[in-house]
Phi, psi and omega in degrees: 000319179295325179293321179296319182294336180275351180291143178298323181295327179293320178289337183286333184300312177299323179298312181293321178296319179299310183284339172297317179290311184295314181296321179294320179296313179296323180293324177297319177294313182294317181295320179292314179299318180294323179297311179294327177295315179295321177295321178293321177296321178299317178295315182298317181294315180296321180295316181294320180292330178281338181233077185302335181295345183296340177300334180292340179269003182302317178300318180294316179298319178298319179297317181296315179295317178298321179294319180297316178293324180292327182279311187232357187250009182300323179295340183241011185296333182291342174063234181302324180296327176297316181295316180297318178298320181292329177291318180286319183226081183299130180233298180212158182299137180296130182301142180296337183297342178303323185295302180294326181296311183287328177298304182294318181299320180288317179298318178296320178300317180287323182299325185254002167106021174286151178265085180227172182253210184221345182299316183302318180294314181296318180293318179295316178296316179298316179293316182293317180293320178297321183295337178291345178277353182304312180289323182298317182264003177054057184272146175279174181305313183295322178288328178294326175303313180296321181298319178294321176296322176300315179296320178296315180297317180296316180296315181296315181298318184291320187285335180249351181070032181232083187296319181291318176296323178298318178297315180292325179301313180298333180273325191269333189285345186289321185211138177292125174078014181210136178233152179257102184282347177291343178259007185298310181298310179300320182290322178296314179299315182297317182295316181293314181294317180299318178298316181292322179296316179300317179294326180296336177279002176092015179280140177239129180268152179293139179259127177246127187253128170242090189288340186216134177235131182291165178290155179278104178231169180300314179298320181290323178297315178297320179296320180291324176298316178299317177297321179299321176298318179295318179296318179294321178297318178294321176299318176298313180295323180296310180299316181295316181295318181298313180291321182292312180294321176299321177296320177298317181298318180291328181287318187262344176236088186292327180278114190306316181298340179288336183293306176292336175296310180291313179299319178296323178296318179295316181296311182298316180298317181293324178295317181294318184282317186263353181057053182253042182300334183294343184261004178253166182070202180286324180076028182301316179303321179290323177299315179298318180297329180296337177274353189249322184201162180298141178244177176298132185293348180262005182301320181296324180291323178297313178294322177305309184295315183292325180288317177301316179298319182291311183291319180294332179283342178110008176291146187265152178156268181165177183255342197291308180298318172302324176292326173300315178300309182301314182293317181295317180287328175293317175298321176301319181288327183278340186306311179296325181291326183261001178058046177238154179299140181301310181299321182296311182288330173297319178294320179294318177295324179309313184266329190284325177297319177294322179301318180286320183288329183251357180060047180229066184294324182290315179300320182287327175297314179293324177300319178300319180294318180293324184274321190247352179104161186291339183298333183275356188306310182299316181290324178296318179297316181297312183296317182291319180291318178297318178296316178301315180294317188282343181283351176073192182267064175218177181176168182285341180254108183292336182277353177301138181263162175263102178282303176220138180298154182286344177213192191286348180301135183283126173223145182293134179287155177065016175278138176290146178298333178297338182267357187295318183297316179296323179295317180293321177298318179296323178294319181294331181281342181289135179292141178284137179258115180267136178255138180249122180290138179291000000 
């Protein structure tokens, strides 16, 4: 008996039991919040499509949401970046106000036609709601880090219906090239439970079909690598453009509510004049069409522009579903050039652009398997890893840390991606030291 008590496995049982309870509780909160959020988005999208004139109210809606955040939402304005920062450097429990603010702000953005996603909202709600359990379970700083990761995993899994990818997302998104395996069990439990809870509320996720995948041959592998480079480049450009335009908006429009007012006016005017309704909202019908038949080759660029304008202006939601749109339509356009099936390359673009933009190749590979079936696994891994490598050391989440560089180039560990540009500028200013061989 004394020998049994000394076993590591015996000590592991209380740990697993504790996190089984905590993760399940957090997952129930995240799954329920995501379910009501998805139902609200469905209503908002149907209402906007039935009343096209509502796009004209986008500037006013943006101003109201911006004013609300300026008045009471400044502590939670950083969104996903706030949660990532709190995981790396725990300071204080995330305010509960994040949940209603991001919920209402995102639904309003979709109702009036901003081009934003839904992942950001689900992850923020999951993280904020999970963090409220910190005091109830009397968790220490290190345990609170895991709890926040649990909330992120639960929110991501529930909103997309991909529990395994959701678990990996919560582990992988924190730092480039480094994962925390001590949170693996809690995140897996939270993702699975959150997904089941969301489905129990009557939510139905969109089905994307990839009916045929080519054989793994040298030409197809090379073609997928080339596509992965294109997907990574677009992910890099998207992250850079969003941060750059957002910086311009903050510099020239100091009063925060004016940013979505101006951005909303530009978006609404262009939609009315150019009839580009397909590029606002989630764009699910166009994503589905990208798996079925060839589309206009500029569709990915249109969604790119509208999403950058929306996010940089301050509209709430997220980047992921627009990145799915961009990736699927880009894959659709590249398929004839690379002599690959349209559904297959649309599916690879769907996950690989996000893999490059968010630096989560493993989560996106697993997401491809969950959404499109196991046959696509080899190509999904190649495309996501190539995109991840080619997107460089940048990303849509500025609070993401650098765990390990993507290649042999020396970069300081634990640096925030937001600090990368200043670091590179400082490196370029340093004089080169030339060595002369004797």
